[in-house]
C-alpha positions in Angstrom: -10.1 -16.8 0.7 -6.1 -16.4 0.4 -6.9 -13.2 -1.5 -8.6 -11.4 1.0 -6.6 -12.5 3.9 -3.8 -10.7 1.9 -5.5 -7.6 1.3 -6.1 -7.5 4.7 -2.5 -7.9 5.5 -0.8 -5.6 2.6 -3.6 -3.0 3.9 -3.1 -3.0 7.6 0.7 -2.8 6.6 0.5 -0.4 4.2 -1.1 1.4 7.5 1.6 1.4 9.5 3.7 2.6 6.9 2.1 6.0 6.2 1.7 6.2 10.0 5.0 5.8 10.1 5.6 8.2 7.5 3.5 10.9 8.3 5.1 11.0 11.7 8.5 12.4 10.1 9.0 15.9 9.4 9.0 16.9 6.5 8.9 19.4 4.7 5.5 20.1 2.7 6.5 20.2 -0.4 8.2 16.7 0.1 4.7 16.4 2.4 2.7 16.2 -0.6 4.8 14.2 -3.0 5.1 11.6 -0.4 1.3 11.4 -0.3 0.5 11.3 -3.4 3.1 8.4 -4.2 1.2 6.5 -1.2 -2.2 6.9 -2.7 -0.8 5.8 -6.2 0.8 2.4 -4.5 -3.1 2.1 -2.4 -4.4 2.4 -5.7 -2.3 -0.1 -7.4 -2.3 -2.4 -4.2 -6.0 -2.9 -4.6 -6.4 -3.0 -8.9 -4.2 -6.1 -8.3 -6.1 -7.7 -5.8 -9.2 -7.8 -7.7 -6.5 -8.9 -10.8 -6.9 -6.0 -12.9 -3.4 -5.1 -12.6 -1.5 -8.3 -12.5 0.0 -9.1 -10.2 3.1 -10.7 -9.7 5.4 -8.3 -8.1 4.0 -8.4 -4.5 4.3 -11.5 -3.1 2.1 -14.2 -1.9 1.7 -14.7 1.8 0.9 -18.1 3.0 -0.6 -18.6 6.9 
């Protein structure tokens, strides 16, 4: 259950950061690189939550 809550919190925070960065007036190539980095980060977060990748670097949230 804690894993699901942690995943939801990480995805909400990730979405807020994505939204804030999306509002920045970045040039086209820079915006494309940032978008690719965010997609890679999202994949890593999901794979870590599922247990495919070790998640020692993601802090565990205690609620």
